[in-house]
Backbone bond lengths (Angstrom), bond angles and torsions (degrees), N, CA, C in turn:
res aa  C-N    CA-C-N  psi(-1)  N-CA   C-N-CA  omega(-1)  CA-C   N-CA-C  phi
1 M - - - 1.461 - - 1.530 111.52 -
2 N 1.350 116.25 -36.63 1.458 119.12 178.22 1.525 111.68 -61.16
3 L 1.330 116.38 -35.76 1.459 120.04 177.62 1.524 111.23 -65.05
4 W 1.335 116.59 -42.69 1.461 120.00 180.00 1.527 111.06 -65.93
5 I 1.331 116.34 -38.38 1.467 119.94 177.64 1.523 110.07 -64.06
6 A 1.338 116.54 -44.75 1.464 120.06 178.06 1.525 110.87 -62.38
7 G 1.345 116.74 -39.42 1.456 120.93 179.64 1.514 113.41 -66.58
8 A 1.336 116.07 -25.07 1.468 120.07 177.03 1.517 112.34 -75.27
9 R 1.344 116.93 -9.63 1.465 123.97 176.90 1.534 112.08 56.55
10 P 1.329 116.12 70.99 1.472 121.10 -176.02 1.528 114.12 -55.19
11 R 1.347 117.32 -29.68 1.468 119.16 -178.51 1.521 112.81 -66.21
12 T 1.325 117.64 -15.71 1.467 120.12 178.49 1.529 112.15 -91.65
13 L 1.329 118.13 -7.85 1.464 120.13 -173.02 1.532 114.39 -67.79
14 P 1.357 120.13 -25.61 1.467 117.32 172.64 1.523 113.59 -54.60
15 S 1.346 116.83 -27.72 1.471 119.86 177.77 1.519 111.68 -64.11
16 A 1.326 117.33 -22.97 1.462 121.64 178.11 1.521 111.66 -92.42
17 V 1.328 116.65 -35.72 1.470 120.92 -174.90 1.525 111.65 -78.19
18 V 1.327 116.60 -43.57 1.467 121.22 -172.35 1.527 113.45 -59.86
19 P 1.345 119.58 -49.03 1.477 117.39 -178.33 1.518 113.27 -61.68
20 V 1.315 118.33 -34.72 1.467 120.78 178.29 1.521 110.20 -70.56
21 A 1.334 116.72 -39.37 1.469 120.21 177.62 1.523 110.97 -62.50
22 V 1.331 116.34 -44.40 1.464 120.30 -179.61 1.522 110.76 -66.08
23 G 1.328 117.32 -44.99 1.466 120.20 178.31 1.512 112.12 -62.25
24 T 1.324 116.57 -38.38 1.468 120.28 178.61 1.523 110.89 -69.97
25 G 1.331 117.00 -38.25 1.466 119.60 175.90 1.509 111.69 -59.32
26 L 1.323 116.16 -40.87 1.460 120.04 178.09 1.525 110.94 -65.93
27 A 1.333 116.57 -40.23 1.468 120.06 177.96 1.520 111.23 -62.58
28 I 1.329 116.72 -39.76 1.471 120.31 176.83 1.521 109.97 -61.97
29 G 1.338 116.26 -43.74 1.460 120.33 178.89 1.517 113.09 -62.17
30 E 1.331 115.81 -29.41 1.467 120.21 177.90 1.528 112.10 -84.77
31 G 1.336 116.47 -4.89 1.466 120.41 177.45 1.506 115.07 80.84
32 H 1.359 117.28 22.64 1.466 120.05 -177.78 1.527 111.60 -132.39
33 F 1.311 118.05 41.89 1.460 122.02 179.13 1.533 109.75 -69.90
34 V 1.339 116.32 127.24 1.463 122.41 176.47 1.523 106.48 -123.50
35 W 1.333 116.95 101.53 1.460 120.91 -167.37 1.520 113.36 -59.50
36 W 1.341 117.38 -40.98 1.456 118.20 -175.23 1.521 112.04 -73.63
37 R 1.326 117.15 -28.88 1.461 119.39 174.98 1.528 109.98 -71.47
38 A 1.328 116.10 -37.89 1.462 119.77 176.03 1.526 110.37 -63.77
39 A 1.336 116.84 -40.76 1.465 120.99 179.48 1.531 111.16 -63.77
40 L 1.319 116.59 -41.32 1.465 119.93 178.10 1.531 111.00 -66.90
41 A 1.329 116.86 -38.50 1.469 120.16 177.08 1.523 110.14 -61.89
42 L 1.340 116.65 -39.87 1.464 120.17 177.92 1.530 110.85 -65.20
43 L 1.321 116.89 -41.05 1.456 120.72 178.49 1.523 110.86 -62.35
44 V 1.323 116.93 -42.70 1.464 121.04 177.54 1.527 110.14 -59.48
45 S 1.328 115.81 -48.59 1.457 120.73 -176.16 1.525 111.83 -63.70
46 L 1.341 116.42 -45.74 1.466 120.06 179.43 1.528 111.39 -64.98
47 A 1.320 116.61 -42.05 1.463 120.17 -179.17 1.522 111.22 -63.24
48 L 1.330 117.22 -39.73 1.468 120.11 178.90 1.520 110.95 -68.74
49 Q 1.347 116.94 -38.98 1.461 119.34 179.19 1.524 111.41 -64.29
50 V 1.328 116.00 -47.50 1.462 119.87 178.21 1.520 110.01 -64.35
51 G 1.327 116.44 -40.59 1.461 120.49 179.30 1.513 112.95 -61.15
52 V 1.341 116.79 -43.98 1.466 119.01 -179.67 1.520 110.33 -68.52
53 N 1.334 117.81 -31.72 1.463 119.80 177.36 1.523 111.37 -66.39
54 Y 1.337 116.42 -44.83 1.465 119.37 177.25 1.530 111.32 -67.03
55 A 1.334 116.36 -40.87 1.466 120.10 179.81 1.524 110.56 -63.44
56 N 1.325 116.69 -40.03 1.459 121.90 177.25 1.525 110.15 -63.80
57 D 1.332 115.62 -43.34 1.462 121.45 178.10 1.530 110.36 -59.30
58 Y 1.324 115.80 -47.07 1.463 120.86 -179.65 1.526 111.94 -63.72
59 S 1.334 116.55 -52.55 1.467 120.27 -174.29 1.521 111.95 -64.60
60 D 1.344 116.81 -46.13 1.463 119.30 178.53 1.522 111.24 -65.45
61 G 1.347 115.40 -35.62 1.461 119.34 -179.17 1.516 112.90 -64.40
62 V 1.344 116.41 -45.89 1.468 118.92 -177.96 1.528 111.77 -73.94
63 K 1.350 116.66 -20.92 1.469 119.84 177.61 1.518 112.00 -88.02
64 G 1.332 116.46 -9.82 1.453 120.53 177.53 1.509 115.42 84.74
65 T 1.345 118.09 8.67 1.466 119.88 -178.64 1.522 112.55 -84.66
66 D 1.335 117.80 -4.25 1.462 121.84 178.03 1.530 112.32 -106.93
67 A 1.316 117.28 15.97 1.465 120.01 -173.33 1.522 112.75 -66.94
68 D 1.339 117.47 -32.73 1.469 120.40 -176.00 1.521 108.91 -139.84
69 R 1.326 117.26 88.00 1.450 122.01 -175.20 1.523 111.14 -127.01
70 V 1.341 114.93 149.94 1.459 121.97 168.35 1.511 106.41 -101.44
71 G 1.323 116.88 132.26 1.457 118.41 178.77 1.505 112.10 136.05
72 P 1.343 116.58 -160.25 1.456 120.78 -177.49 1.524 112.24 -57.86
73 L 1.320 115.96 151.66 1.457 122.21 -179.92 1.522 111.28 -57.43
74 R 1.329 115.90 132.13 1.458 121.83 171.37 1.522 107.73 -100.63
75 L 1.305 116.03 116.44 1.464 119.96 -175.10 1.516 112.36 -65.27
76 T 1.335 116.33 -44.02 1.463 120.28 -177.23 1.517 111.31 -77.27
77 G 1.323 116.78 -50.88 1.454 120.99 -176.80 1.511 113.41 -61.17
78 S 1.334 117.11 -34.21 1.463 120.96 -179.14 1.520 112.40 -83.49
79 G 1.327 116.26 -14.15 1.458 120.34 -176.61 1.515 113.60 81.65
80 A 1.348 116.86 9.70 1.462 120.60 -178.78 1.526 111.67 -66.57
81 K 1.343 116.57 -32.03 1.461 121.38 178.24 1.529 108.90 -137.19
82 P 1.327 117.72 146.34 1.470 119.78 176.88 1.529 110.84 -61.51
83 A 1.313 116.30 144.05 1.468 121.33 -178.92 1.523 111.41 -55.91
84 A 1.328 117.54 -39.65 1.464 120.82 -179.15 1.520 111.80 -62.37
85 H 1.332 116.61 -35.01 1.464 119.81 179.56 1.530 110.96 -70.75
86 V 1.316 116.16 -38.35 1.470 120.23 178.81 1.526 109.61 -66.85
87 L 1.325 116.29 -40.89 1.467 120.01 176.31 1.524 110.28 -61.18
88 A 1.322 117.34 -42.23 1.465 121.00 178.98 1.517 110.90 -62.59
89 A 1.333 117.33 -38.91 1.462 121.28 178.63 1.524 110.68 -64.18
90 A 1.338 116.19 -39.92 1.462 120.23 177.85 1.525 110.96 -63.89
91 L 1.327 116.72 -46.83 1.465 120.80 -178.85 1.521 111.64 -65.74
92 L 1.341 117.08 -36.74 1.455 120.63 176.67 1.525 110.69 -63.82
93 S 1.324 116.63 -42.28 1.468 120.34 178.33 1.528 110.84 -62.11
94 F 1.333 116.43 -44.47 1.467 119.39 177.83 1.526 111.10 -62.58
95 A 1.329 117.12 -37.40 1.465 120.89 179.47 1.518 110.93 -64.63
96 V 1.328 117.06 -43.00 1.469 121.08 178.16 1.523 109.96 -60.69
97 G 1.331 116.19 -47.40 1.463 119.67 178.35 1.515 112.16 -63.02
98 G 1.335 115.75 -38.93 1.463 119.75 -179.95 1.517 112.93 -65.30
99 I 1.328 117.20 -41.17 1.469 120.71 179.60 1.523 110.65 -65.75
100 A 1.345 116.55 -45.63 1.466 119.56 177.99 1.526 110.42 -61.78
101 G 1.333 115.35 -39.06 1.459 119.56 178.91 1.515 112.77 -65.29
102 L 1.323 117.54 -36.92 1.465 121.07 179.52 1.528 111.46 -63.32
103 V 1.331 116.49 -34.64 1.470 119.22 176.66 1.524 109.78 -63.03
104 L 1.330 116.27 -44.77 1.470 120.12 178.84 1.524 111.31 -64.93
105 V 1.316 116.32 -37.85 1.467 120.42 176.96 1.528 110.32 -60.92
106 A 1.332 116.18 -43.61 1.465 121.27 -176.28 1.526 112.37 -64.00
107 V 1.336 117.17 -31.19 1.472 119.28 -176.24 1.526 112.78 -99.00
108 T 1.334 117.49 -4.71 1.463 119.17 179.97 1.525 111.02 -122.60
109 S 1.324 116.11 -88.39 1.466 120.06 -176.85 1.525 110.38 -142.13
110 W 1.330 115.70 138.68 1.462 120.34 178.26 1.514 112.36 -69.90
111 W 1.342 117.12 -13.33 1.458 119.44 174.90 1.522 111.38 -63.68
112 L 1.328 116.51 -26.96 1.458 120.08 178.88 1.524 112.19 -64.99
113 L 1.329 116.63 -20.05 1.457 120.12 177.89 1.531 110.48 -61.28
114 L 1.332 116.16 -39.24 1.460 120.68 178.19 1.521 110.83 -66.50
115 V 1.332 115.88 -39.52 1.464 120.45 179.17 1.526 109.97 -63.93
116 G 1.335 116.28 -45.03 1.458 120.69 179.71 1.519 112.14 -63.18
117 A 1.330 116.17 -42.30 1.468 120.20 178.64 1.524 110.63 -63.08
118 A 1.339 116.02 -40.35 1.468 119.82 178.33 1.523 110.81 -64.79
119 A 1.340 117.31 -37.92 1.467 121.04 179.97 1.525 111.07 -65.09
120 I 1.327 117.23 -43.94 1.463 120.48 179.72 1.530 110.38 -67.37
121 A 1.326 116.72 -40.79 1.469 120.19 177.54 1.524 110.43 -62.22
122 A 1.339 116.31 -41.74 1.464 119.84 179.27 1.523 110.87 -63.93
123 A 1.335 116.01 -38.72 1.463 120.37 179.66 1.530 110.67 -63.54
124 W 1.317 117.46 -42.01 1.464 120.59 -177.52 1.522 111.96 -73.81
125 F 1.331 117.08 -46.78 1.465 119.97 -173.01 1.523 113.33 -82.15
126 Y 1.335 117.71 4.06 1.468 120.83 173.44 1.533 109.24 -56.74
127 T 1.318 116.72 -50.40 1.468 120.05 174.79 1.534 111.75 -125.81
128 G 1.335 118.44 -2.97 1.454 121.68 -177.75 1.517 112.43 -91.62
129 G 1.306 115.22 169.21 1.457 120.29 179.05 1.517 112.15 79.93
130 S 1.324 115.51 179.64 1.469 120.42 -176.76 1.526 113.01 -81.13
131 R 1.331 117.65 -20.50 1.468 121.53 -179.86 1.533 109.68 -132.83
132 P 1.321 118.05 67.29 1.468 120.92 -178.19 1.528 111.87 -63.66
133 Y 1.327 116.31 131.61 1.461 118.77 -177.09 1.530 112.30 -74.33
134 G 1.345 117.14 -18.77 1.454 119.75 174.93 1.514 112.43 -65.58
135 Y 1.343 116.74 -20.71 1.461 122.39 177.11 1.524 110.91 -89.27
136 R 1.328 116.72 4.35 1.460 121.68 -177.92 1.527 111.39 -127.19
137 A 1.319 115.51 32.89 1.473 123.04 171.67 1.527 114.06 63.80
138 L 1.343 117.21 25.88 1.459 120.34 -178.64 1.528 112.92 -111.20
139 G 1.328 116.86 6.23 1.456 119.74 -177.17 1.513 113.23 -62.60
140 E 1.335 117.25 -45.14 1.459 120.79 -178.37 1.526 111.73 -63.82
141 L 1.332 116.33 -38.52 1.459 119.72 178.17 1.526 110.40 -62.34
142 S 1.329 117.15 -43.36 1.462 121.07 179.20 1.523 111.57 -63.70
143 V 1.330 116.66 -42.91 1.470 120.61 178.59 1.522 110.49 -61.97
144 F 1.326 116.67 -43.11 1.469 120.54 179.43 1.530 110.62 -60.61
145 V 1.314 116.02 -43.08 1.463 120.18 -177.72 1.530 111.76 -69.48
146 F 1.346 116.17 -50.98 1.463 119.04 -170.38 1.524 114.32 -87.28
147 F 1.345 118.45 -34.55 1.452 120.11 178.39 1.525 111.89 -101.17
148 G 1.327 115.16 11.79 1.452 121.48 173.84 1.515 109.40 -124.54
149 L 1.319 115.70 -83.02 1.461 120.88 -175.10 1.527 112.84 -60.78
150 V 1.335 116.76 -55.08 1.464 120.13 -174.54 1.528 111.31 -64.79
151 A 1.335 117.25 -45.10 1.466 120.32 -175.08 1.524 112.25 -66.64
152 V 1.323 117.32 -44.91 1.471 120.09 -179.51 1.523 110.68 -69.99
153 V 1.329 115.73 -52.79 1.468 119.98 -177.20 1.526 110.27 -64.06
154 G 1.331 116.76 -39.09 1.466 120.07 178.49 1.513 111.98 -63.37
155 T 1.341 117.05 -41.67 1.466 120.62 178.15 1.522 111.06 -62.80
156 V 1.316 116.29 -40.39 1.472 120.32 177.07 1.525 109.93 -64.55
157 Y 1.324 116.27 -45.53 1.465 119.70 -174.71 1.524 112.53 -63.81
158 V 1.325 117.54 -42.81 1.467 118.47 -176.12 1.531 111.83 -67.67
159 Q 1.331 117.37 -16.02 1.454 119.85 177.33 1.530 112.42 -99.83
160 L 1.327 117.12 -41.20 1.464 120.13 -178.80 1.529 112.96 -90.61
161 E 1.331 115.70 -28.31 1.471 124.24 -172.59 1.526 111.86 64.24
162 Y 1.324 115.61 23.43 1.462 123.37 165.67 1.522 105.85 -155.48
163 V 1.330 117.04 167.63 1.465 120.31 -175.63 1.525 110.45 -126.15
164 P 1.334 118.51 106.88 1.465 120.94 174.81 1.526 110.74 -72.94
165 W 1.309 116.91 159.96 1.465 119.93 -177.69 1.524 111.65 -63.11
166 T 1.327 116.74 -27.32 1.456 120.23 179.94 1.534 111.97 -62.79
167 A 1.334 116.75 -25.33 1.468 119.58 177.56 1.526 110.49 -64.96
168 W 1.316 116.85 -42.57 1.466 120.65 178.43 1.522 110.40 -67.97
169 A 1.342 116.38 -40.85 1.465 120.27 -180.00 1.522 111.53 -63.43
170 A 1.334 117.13 -35.25 1.462 121.20 178.65 1.522 111.51 -77.75
171 A 1.325 116.72 -28.78 1.465 121.01 -176.45 1.524 112.27 -71.19
172 I 1.324 117.55 -32.36 1.467 120.32 -176.19 1.528 112.10 -63.41
173 P 1.349 119.84 -52.10 1.470 118.00 178.12 1.518 113.60 -63.16
174 V 1.333 117.11 -33.81 1.466 120.09 177.03 1.530 109.97 -62.74
175 G 1.315 116.99 -43.34 1.454 120.78 178.54 1.517 112.66 -64.46
176 L 1.328 116.90 -38.53 1.462 120.13 179.52 1.525 111.58 -65.32
177 L 1.321 117.33 -38.46 1.462 119.98 178.48 1.527 111.22 -68.48
178 S 1.328 116.96 -34.76 1.464 119.59 174.28 1.525 110.18 -64.36
179 C 1.324 116.52 -38.51 1.468 120.60 177.41 1.526 110.98 -63.24
180 A 1.338 116.87 -37.37 1.465 120.39 179.96 1.516 111.13 -57.80
181 V 1.334 116.13 -41.13 1.464 120.62 179.37 1.528 110.50 -62.24
182 L 1.327 117.10 -43.56 1.461 120.18 -179.39 1.525 111.23 -70.07
183 V 1.330 116.91 -38.02 1.468 120.17 -179.27 1.525 110.85 -61.13
184 V 1.339 117.06 -48.45 1.468 118.59 -178.62 1.528 110.95 -66.84
185 N 1.314 116.85 -32.53 1.459 120.65 175.28 1.530 110.63 -62.25
186 N 1.338 115.78 -42.13 1.464 119.80 -178.35 1.529 112.34 -76.52
187 V 1.329 117.43 -28.58 1.469 120.09 173.67 1.526 109.33 -64.15
188 R 1.318 116.22 -42.72 1.470 120.87 178.39 1.529 111.45 -58.52
189 D 1.339 116.49 -39.36 1.471 121.32 -175.28 1.523 112.90 -97.60
190 L 1.322 117.31 12.16 1.467 120.74 -170.75 1.526 112.61 -55.77
191 D 1.320 117.65 -48.50 1.466 120.54 -175.48 1.526 111.96 -65.86
192 T 1.333 116.29 -46.11 1.461 118.86 -179.03 1.526 111.31 -69.27
193 D 1.338 117.08 -34.98 1.465 119.54 176.69 1.526 110.74 -63.29
194 A 1.345 116.25 -42.93 1.466 120.39 -179.62 1.524 110.65 -62.95
195 M 1.325 116.76 -39.57 1.471 120.20 -178.59 1.519 112.62 -68.94
196 T 1.335 117.03 -30.19 1.468 120.34 -177.36 1.530 112.74 -96.69
197 G 1.325 116.84 5.12 1.459 120.50 176.95 1.513 114.87 82.65
198 K 1.324 116.97 14.29 1.459 121.28 178.94 1.523 108.16 -89.92
199 R 1.333 116.87 101.60 1.467 121.49 -174.90 1.531 110.28 -89.40
200 T 1.312 115.57 80.05 1.457 120.27 173.94 1.525 108.68 -74.17
201 L 1.319 116.66 172.39 1.465 119.74 177.62 1.522 110.48 -62.08
202 A 1.340 117.08 -33.91 1.463 120.42 178.03 1.525 111.08 -63.83
203 V 1.322 117.19 -38.91 1.469 120.89 178.04 1.522 109.97 -65.45
204 V 1.320 116.68 -41.78 1.465 121.32 -178.58 1.528 111.16 -67.87
205 L 1.338 117.05 -45.60 1.465 120.86 -177.13 1.518 112.98 -76.27
206 G 1.326 115.98 -29.91 1.457 119.60 -174.25 1.521 110.82 93.87
207 D 1.312 115.04 166.71 1.456 121.32 -173.79 1.530 112.87 -61.06
208 T 1.314 117.67 -51.43 1.471 121.22 -174.00 1.518 111.94 -62.94
209 M 1.319 117.59 -51.01 1.458 120.93 -177.56 1.527 111.31 -65.84
210 S 1.322 117.67 -32.88 1.460 120.84 178.93 1.525 110.31 -66.43
211 R 1.311 116.85 -37.46 1.464 120.72 178.00 1.531 110.89 -67.45
212 V 1.316 116.24 -38.52 1.472 120.08 175.36 1.525 110.15 -64.36
213 L 1.332 116.26 -41.54 1.466 120.48 178.67 1.526 110.83 -59.93
214 F 1.320 117.32 -41.58 1.463 120.94 177.68 1.521 110.70 -58.12
215 A 1.335 116.62 -47.97 1.459 120.27 -179.62 1.531 111.45 -61.64
216 L 1.323 116.73 -37.78 1.467 120.67 178.82 1.533 111.05 -67.32
217 C 1.328 116.33 -40.86 1.466 119.71 179.90 1.524 111.77 -64.50
218 L 1.338 116.75 -25.27 1.464 120.03 177.11 1.528 112.42 -85.08
219 S 1.317 117.99 -27.40 1.465 120.62 -173.51 1.527 114.62 -98.19
220 V 1.333 117.54 -38.78 1.468 121.03 -176.70 1.533 113.19 -59.37
221 P 1.354 120.52 -34.29 1.465 119.57 179.03 1.525 114.45 -52.33
222 Y 1.322 117.28 -29.32 1.461 119.92 -177.08 1.527 111.74 -73.33
223 I 1.326 116.83 -23.72 1.465 119.96 173.83 1.533 109.75 -65.87
224 F 1.329 116.19 -41.37 1.461 120.31 179.00 1.528 111.10 -68.74
225 V 1.308 116.89 -32.85 1.467 119.77 177.18 1.526 110.14 -63.65
226 I 1.315 116.59 -41.50 1.468 119.83 178.62 1.525 110.11 -61.74
227 G 1.342 116.15 -42.40 1.463 119.28 177.19 1.507 112.01 -64.57
228 L 1.323 117.02 -40.96 1.459 121.53 179.09 1.518 110.86 -65.11
229 G 1.328 115.76 -30.85 1.465 120.38 179.98 1.518 113.69 -63.91
230 A 1.335 117.43 -20.07 1.470 119.81 177.46 1.520 111.12 -63.80
231 A 1.350 116.31 -33.62 1.467 120.89 179.09 1.516 112.08 -97.16
232 R 1.333 116.36 -33.91 1.463 122.36 -178.65 1.528 108.73 -127.29
233 P 1.338 118.21 82.70 1.474 121.12 -173.82 1.521 114.24 -53.32
234 W 1.333 117.83 -34.16 1.453 119.54 -178.47 1.527 112.01 -66.88
235 A 1.332 117.32 -18.11 1.462 120.07 177.70 1.523 111.88 -62.15
236 L 1.326 116.06 -21.30 1.462 120.49 -178.28 1.524 113.03 -65.25
237 I 1.323 118.13 -13.70 1.466 118.70 178.18 1.536 110.65 -66.46
238 A 1.323 117.34 -17.64 1.469 120.01 175.80 1.522 111.59 -63.46
239 L 1.341 117.10 -20.70 1.458 120.87 178.03 1.529 111.78 -63.86
240 L 1.324 116.84 -19.86 1.464 120.14 179.46 1.532 112.08 -64.28
241 S 1.320 116.57 -19.07 1.470 119.79 179.41 1.528 112.39 -84.44
242 A 1.330 117.41 -8.46 1.470 120.73 -175.17 1.529 113.60 -56.20
243 P 1.341 119.64 -41.20 1.475 118.47 179.78 1.526 113.75 -58.48
244 L 1.321 117.68 -25.47 1.464 120.75 179.99 1.520 112.33 -67.58
245 T 1.327 117.41 -17.46 1.470 120.60 -178.85 1.527 112.21 -80.66
246 L 1.328 116.78 -16.73 1.464 119.72 -172.05 1.525 112.56 -66.55
247 A 1.337 117.31 -48.10 1.467 120.14 -176.45 1.531 112.39 -63.34
248 P 1.351 119.48 -51.23 1.472 117.87 179.47 1.520 113.09 -63.33
249 S 1.329 117.16 -38.67 1.471 119.57 178.89 1.522 110.58 -63.00
250 R 1.330 116.45 -44.92 1.466 120.33 -179.38 1.525 111.28 -63.06
251 R 1.322 117.05 -43.45 1.464 120.26 -178.27 1.522 111.63 -64.09
252 V 1.322 116.22 -41.72 1.465 119.56 -179.81 1.526 111.13 -69.53
253 L 1.328 117.15 -44.02 1.457 120.47 -179.30 1.531 112.11 -66.80
254 Q 1.332 116.32 -25.81 1.470 120.24 178.74 1.523 112.73 -86.75
255 G 1.332 117.04 2.05 1.457 119.85 171.24 1.505 116.68 98.48
256 A 1.346 117.98 26.21 1.467 120.40 178.03 1.516 110.24 -54.86
257 Q 1.340 115.78 143.54 1.455 121.34 -176.85 1.529 110.56 -131.25
258 G 1.333 115.30 162.76 1.454 122.62 168.44 1.507 115.65 49.29
259 A 1.345 114.96 -123.64 1.463 121.08 -175.08 1.519 112.48 -61.67
260 E 1.338 117.08 -29.68 1.466 119.71 178.73 1.524 110.45 -64.37
261 L 1.320 117.29 -32.68 1.459 120.41 178.19 1.528 111.76 -72.42
262 V 1.328 117.13 -23.72 1.462 120.33 172.71 1.525 109.33 -64.04
263 E 1.336 116.27 -40.52 1.464 120.92 176.26 1.525 110.79 -65.07
264 V 1.326 115.95 -39.95 1.469 120.08 178.27 1.522 110.42 -62.78
265 L 1.314 116.76 -36.46 1.465 121.11 177.41 1.524 110.09 -57.69
266 G 1.338 116.44 -43.65 1.456 120.47 176.94 1.516 111.85 -65.15
267 E 1.334 117.04 -38.83 1.467 121.05 179.02 1.531 111.06 -65.75
268 A 1.331 116.15 -39.55 1.465 120.04 178.12 1.518 110.66 -64.93
269 G 1.331 116.42 -39.01 1.457 120.28 176.18 1.520 111.65 -63.65
270 K 1.329 116.79 -36.54 1.466 120.93 177.98 1.524 110.72 -65.65
271 V 1.332 116.04 -44.00 1.473 119.77 176.26 1.519 109.77 -56.98
272 Q 1.305 115.51 -47.91 1.460 121.54 -178.80 1.524 111.47 -58.27
273 L 1.331 116.01 -44.74 1.458 120.80 -176.77 1.520 111.79 -68.79
274 V 1.330 117.37 -47.28 1.473 120.93 -179.44 1.525 110.12 -65.06
275 F 1.324 116.25 -44.55 1.469 120.57 176.89 1.524 110.29 -57.03
276 G 1.329 116.44 -47.26 1.456 120.75 -177.14 1.506 112.80 -63.62
277 V 1.336 117.28 -42.84 1.467 120.70 179.47 1.525 110.36 -63.77
278 L 1.333 116.67 -45.64 1.465 120.18 -179.40 1.522 111.35 -64.75
279 L 1.336 117.21 -42.97 1.462 119.52 179.31 1.512 110.93 -65.69
280 A 1.326 117.22 -39.82 1.468 120.90 178.41 1.522 110.80 -61.42
281 V 1.319 116.53 -44.72 1.472 120.53 178.24 1.518 110.88 -63.94
282 G 1.333 115.55 -42.98 1.462 119.15 179.75 1.518 112.59 -62.44
283 L 1.319 117.03 -42.76 1.460 120.58 178.63 1.530 111.43 -67.87
284 A 1.327 116.59 -34.41 1.458 119.57 177.30 1.513 111.70 -66.51
285 L 1.332 116.40 -39.32 1.459 120.46 178.57 1.518 112.10 -69.77
C-alpha cells in the first residue's frame, strides 16, 4: 500500500484540493453552498489527479522515459509494480471520477458531460497514446485549464448553477500555482527528458527561462488577488501566503538541482495549499 500511495504522488494533490476549496468558498460567499455537490466535485478532482499520476507513471514507464529519474517513486519504471497493475489503477481512478461526475451532471447540466470527458481525455493523453501532448510542451497549458479554470469554475457552477465573473478571476491564480508545481517538476527532469525525446516546456524554454517561469507562476497570482479584492475585500487575506513563495523561488533561481528540487516541489505545494485555504476563506467571508 505504501508503494501505491507513493505512486499517487501525494505532493501533487494540493492541485486537486485547492481549486475545489476556492470554488466552494466562493459558493459560500454567494450564499449557495451545497455540501454534497462540493464533496463530489472534490472526489472528481482528486480521482483525476491520482489517475493522471498513475497514467503518467504507466505511459512513461512502458516508453522507457522513467528509467533514470530523480524524484518520487515510479512504479512502472522502477519495476516496483507490473505495468498492467498501474494501468488498472489509473483506469479505476478515472472510473471513480467519472461516476462522481455523472451524478453532478445529472443534477445540473448535461453539458458538463463534455467537460468531464475532455478532462479524462486530457489526463490520459498527457503522456499516453502515440502522440502525447505532454511531450510537446503543452502540459502546463493543460494543467492551467483543467486544474485551474475548469476545476474552480466547475465547482462554482455545480453549486450555484451560474458562474459569476469572480469565479474566473479566482481560477486564474489557482491555475498558475498548479503550473508552478509542474514547471519545477519538469525543471528537475529536464536533462533526462531531453535525452529521451520528451519535449516538455522546460526542454523547449531551456533551464534559465524555465526557472524564471516558475518564479512568475508563484508571484503573478498575487496580482490577481489584489484585483479580486476590489470586489471581495476579504480575498486579500490570501496575500498572507506571499512570504512562502520567497524560499522556493530563490532556490530555483539560484540553480537548485536534483533532490533539492524535490524539496522545492513540496514547498510549492505548500504555497498552493496555504494560498488556496486563505483565498477560500476570504471568498467565503
